[in-house]
NUDREN-843630 format. One record per residue (C-alpha): x, y, z; residue in one letter. Coordinates in Angstrom, 1 decimal. Example, Ala and Ser with C-alpha at 12.3 -4.5 7.8 and 13.67 -1.06 7.14 Angstrom:
BEGIN
+--------+--------+--------+-------+
:     c1 :     c2 :     c3 : tornu :
+--------+--------+--------+-------+
:   12.3 :   -4.5 :    7.8 :     A :
:   13.7 :   -1.1 :    7.1 :     S :
+--------+--------+--------+-------+
END
This chain:
BEGIN
+--------+--------+--------+-------+
:     c1 :     c2 :     c3 : tornu :
+--------+--------+--------+-------+
:  122.5 :  140.3 :  135.0 :     M :
:  120.8 :  139.4 :  131.9 :     K :
:  120.0 :  137.0 :  129.5 :     I :
:  122.0 :  137.7 :  126.3 :     I :
:  120.4 :  136.7 :  123.8 :     A :
:  117.1 :  133.9 :  122.0 :     G :
:  114.3 :  132.8 :  124.2 :     K :
:  114.9 :  134.2 :  127.3 :     F :
:  117.1 :  137.3 :  126.4 :     K :
:  116.9 :  140.3 :  129.0 :     G :
:  115.2 :  138.3 :  131.6 :     I :
:  117.4 :  138.8 :  135.2 :     R :
:  118.9 :  136.5 :  136.9 :     I :
:  119.9 :  136.2 :  140.2 :     Q :
:  123.5 :  135.4 :  140.9 :     A :
:  124.3 :  134.8 :  144.7 :     P :
:  127.0 :  137.7 :  146.5 :     R :
:  130.2 :  137.6 :  147.8 :     G :
:  132.8 :  135.0 :  146.1 :     L :
:  130.5 :  132.0 :  145.6 :     L :
:  129.9 :  133.3 :  142.4 :     S :
:  131.9 :  135.7 :  139.9 :     R :
:  129.4 :  134.9 :  137.3 :     P :
:  131.7 :  136.4 :  133.2 :     P :
:  130.1 :  139.2 :  132.5 :     L :
:  127.5 :  139.8 :  129.5 :     A :
:  130.7 :  140.7 :  127.3 :     V :
:  132.1 :  137.9 :  127.4 :     I :
:  129.0 :  135.3 :  127.7 :     R :
:  128.6 :  137.0 :  124.4 :     E :
:  132.2 :  136.2 :  123.3 :     A :
:  131.1 :  132.4 :  124.1 :     I :
:  128.2 :  132.1 :  122.1 :     F :
:  129.5 :  134.8 :  119.0 :     N :
:  132.1 :  132.2 :  118.4 :     I :
:  130.2 :  129.2 :  119.4 :     I :
:  128.0 :  130.0 :  117.6 :     G :
:  124.8 :  127.8 :  115.7 :     R :
:  126.8 :  124.9 :  117.7 :     E :
:  124.5 :  125.1 :  120.9 :     V :
:  121.3 :  124.5 :  119.2 :     E :
:  119.6 :  120.6 :  120.3 :     G :
:  122.8 :  119.9 :  122.3 :     K :
:  123.7 :  118.5 :  125.6 :     T :
:  125.6 :  121.4 :  127.9 :     V :
:  127.7 :  120.5 :  131.3 :     L :
:  128.3 :  124.0 :  133.7 :     D :
:  131.6 :  122.8 :  135.5 :     L :
:  131.6 :  125.3 :  138.6 :     F :
:  128.1 :  126.0 :  137.7 :     A :
:  128.4 :  129.6 :  139.9 :     G :
:  125.1 :  131.5 :  139.2 :     S :
:  124.6 :  129.0 :  135.6 :     G :
:  124.7 :  131.8 :  133.3 :     S :
:  126.3 :  130.4 :  131.2 :     L :
:  124.5 :  127.2 :  131.0 :     G :
:  121.0 :  129.0 :  131.2 :     I :
:  122.8 :  131.4 :  128.8 :     E :
:  122.9 :  128.0 :  126.0 :     A :
:  119.5 :  127.2 :  126.9 :     L :
:  118.5 :  129.7 :  126.2 :     S :
:  119.4 :  129.8 :  122.8 :     R :
:  118.5 :  126.5 :  122.1 :     G :
:  120.7 :  123.4 :  124.2 :     A :
:  118.4 :  120.7 :  123.7 :     S :
:  119.3 :  120.1 :  127.5 :     Q :
:  122.1 :  121.2 :  130.4 :     A :
:  124.0 :  119.6 :  133.2 :     H :
:  124.7 :  122.0 :  136.5 :     F :
:  127.7 :  121.6 :  139.1 :     V :
:  128.1 :  123.4 :  142.0 :     D :
:  129.7 :  122.4 :  145.2 :     H :
:  128.2 :  125.1 :  147.3 :     S :
:  124.7 :  124.8 :  148.3 :     R :
:  123.6 :  127.8 :  148.0 :     R :
:  125.0 :  128.3 :  143.9 :     C :
:  123.1 :  125.6 :  143.7 :     V :
:  119.7 :  126.4 :  145.2 :     E :
:  120.1 :  129.7 :  143.2 :     M :
:  120.2 :  127.6 :  139.9 :     I :
:  117.3 :  125.8 :  141.1 :     K :
:  115.4 :  128.9 :  141.6 :     R :
:  116.6 :  130.7 :  138.3 :     N :
:  115.8 :  127.7 :  135.8 :     L :
:  111.8 :  127.9 :  138.2 :     S :
:  111.6 :  131.2 :  136.8 :     R :
:  112.4 :  130.0 :  133.8 :     L :
:  110.5 :  127.5 :  132.7 :     N :
:  113.7 :  125.3 :  132.4 :     A :
:  113.6 :  123.4 :  134.8 :     S :
:  112.7 :  120.3 :  132.8 :     S :
:  115.6 :  121.1 :  130.6 :     L :
:  118.6 :  120.6 :  133.5 :     S :
:  119.6 :  118.4 :  135.4 :     Q :
:  121.3 :  120.7 :  139.0 :     V :
:  124.0 :  118.5 :  140.9 :     T :
:  125.6 :  120.0 :  144.1 :     R :
:  129.4 :  118.1 :  144.0 :     K :
:  132.4 :  119.2 :  143.7 :     D :
:  133.6 :  119.4 :  139.7 :     A :
:  136.3 :  117.0 :  139.6 :     I :
:  134.1 :  114.2 :  141.5 :     D :
:  131.2 :  114.5 :  139.2 :     F :
:  133.0 :  114.6 :  136.0 :     V :
:  135.3 :  111.3 :  137.0 :     R :
:  132.2 :  109.6 :  138.5 :     G :
:  130.1 :  110.3 :  135.3 :     W :
:  128.7 :  107.3 :  133.6 :     E :
:  126.2 :  108.5 :  131.3 :     G :
:  126.1 :  109.9 :  128.1 :     Q :
:  129.1 :  112.7 :  126.9 :     A :
:  127.9 :  116.5 :  126.4 :     F :
:  128.7 :  118.0 :  123.3 :     D :
:  129.6 :  121.5 :  125.2 :     I :
:  131.3 :  121.3 :  128.7 :     I :
:  131.5 :  124.5 :  130.0 :     F :
:  134.6 :  124.9 :  133.1 :     I :
:  135.0 :  128.6 :  135.3 :     D :
:  135.8 :  127.5 :  138.4 :     P :
:  137.8 :  129.8 :  141.3 :     P :
:  140.7 :  132.0 :  139.7 :     F :
:  144.0 :  131.0 :  140.4 :     L :
:  142.7 :  127.9 :  141.6 :     S :
:  144.5 :  125.9 :  139.0 :     G :
:  140.8 :  123.7 :  138.8 :     Q :
:  140.7 :  124.9 :  134.6 :     V :
:  144.0 :  122.0 :  134.7 :     A :
:  142.6 :  119.6 :  137.1 :     H :
:  139.3 :  119.3 :  134.8 :     T :
:  140.1 :  118.9 :  131.5 :     L :
:  143.0 :  115.6 :  133.5 :     E :
:  139.8 :  114.3 :  134.6 :     A :
:  138.4 :  114.8 :  131.5 :     L :
:  140.3 :  113.0 :  129.6 :     E :
:  139.9 :  109.2 :  131.3 :     H :
:  136.0 :  110.0 :  131.5 :     S :
:  132.9 :  109.7 :  129.5 :     K :
:  131.8 :  113.6 :  130.7 :     A :
:  133.7 :  114.2 :  127.4 :     A :
:  134.0 :  112.4 :  124.1 :     A :
:  135.5 :  113.0 :  120.7 :     G :
:  134.5 :  116.5 :  119.7 :     N :
:  132.9 :  117.9 :  122.7 :     S :
:  133.6 :  121.2 :  122.8 :     L :
:  135.2 :  122.7 :  125.8 :     I :
:  135.1 :  126.6 :  126.8 :     V :
:  137.2 :  127.4 :  129.8 :     A :
:  137.6 :  130.9 :  131.8 :     R :
:  140.6 :  131.4 :  134.0 :     L :
:  142.8 :  133.5 :  135.1 :     H :
:  145.4 :  134.9 :  132.8 :     W :
:  148.8 :  134.4 :  135.6 :     R :
:  147.1 :  130.7 :  135.1 :     E :
:  147.1 :  130.5 :  131.7 :     E :
:  148.5 :  127.2 :  129.3 :     F :
:  148.2 :  126.0 :  126.6 :     P :
:  145.6 :  123.3 :  125.5 :     L :
:  147.8 :  120.1 :  125.8 :     S :
:  146.4 :  116.0 :  124.0 :     E :
:  143.7 :  114.8 :  123.8 :     P :
:  142.2 :  118.8 :  123.2 :     Y :
:  142.0 :  121.3 :  120.8 :     E :
:  142.7 :  124.8 :  120.8 :     L :
:  140.3 :  126.9 :  118.6 :     L :
:  140.6 :  130.5 :  119.9 :     R :
:  141.3 :  132.2 :  122.4 :     R :
:  140.6 :  135.2 :  123.6 :     R :
:  141.8 :  137.8 :  127.4 :     K :
:  139.3 :  140.2 :  128.9 :     F :
:  140.8 :  141.6 :  131.2 :     G :
:  142.1 :  139.6 :  134.0 :     E :
:  139.8 :  137.0 :  132.3 :     S :
:  141.4 :  134.4 :  129.3 :     V :
:  138.4 :  132.6 :  127.5 :     V :
:  140.2 :  129.1 :  125.7 :     L :
:  138.1 :  127.6 :  123.0 :     I :
:  139.2 :  124.1 :  122.7 :     G :
:  137.6 :  120.8 :  121.0 :     M :
:  138.5 :  117.6 :  122.9 :     R :
:  140.6 :  115.3 :  120.1 :     A :
:  138.5 :  112.7 :  118.0 :     Q :
:  140.5 :  109.9 :  118.7 :     D :
:  140.5 :  110.7 :  122.4 :     G :
:  138.8 :  108.3 :  124.2 :     G :
:  137.5 :  107.7 :  127.0 :     N :
:  138.8 :  104.9 :  129.9 :     A :
+--------+--------+--------+-------+
END
């Protein structure tokens, strides 16, 4: 798959074959980044259930200052590291092999500006991740949340999140929301 825009535009990145990864199609990635626009420049990004790392890498290509990739699969983590190395973007990144929800619950660093949530379809993990983020230092007031899920598991974002946009792409639904200012950390 190719990076769509920015300093890595046109460069191919590798994705694990099989069911380990379900990278968003170029049309979905392009729509996401058209919606969030320049919001990504200079921001810190968290790519949960990262798979190939395509969302976080696209964010780095478009000017994100840092990206943290989290996936529980050894194969996916190794692939992300290889992709980042090929792009000379390892210094702008961290890659963690861990369950995404456990990572969110245990995060003690600064809050991320943009959080991508792209778990396996029909897993219910988007809802569990949003719940974990409510009590985590990973998200703070005005953290932008971008979640992709199967249309059958769609649900509205609710407090402390505000739904900004909803787009459907075949079986995928992309929800873009914001952590409310008063949605404080635990």
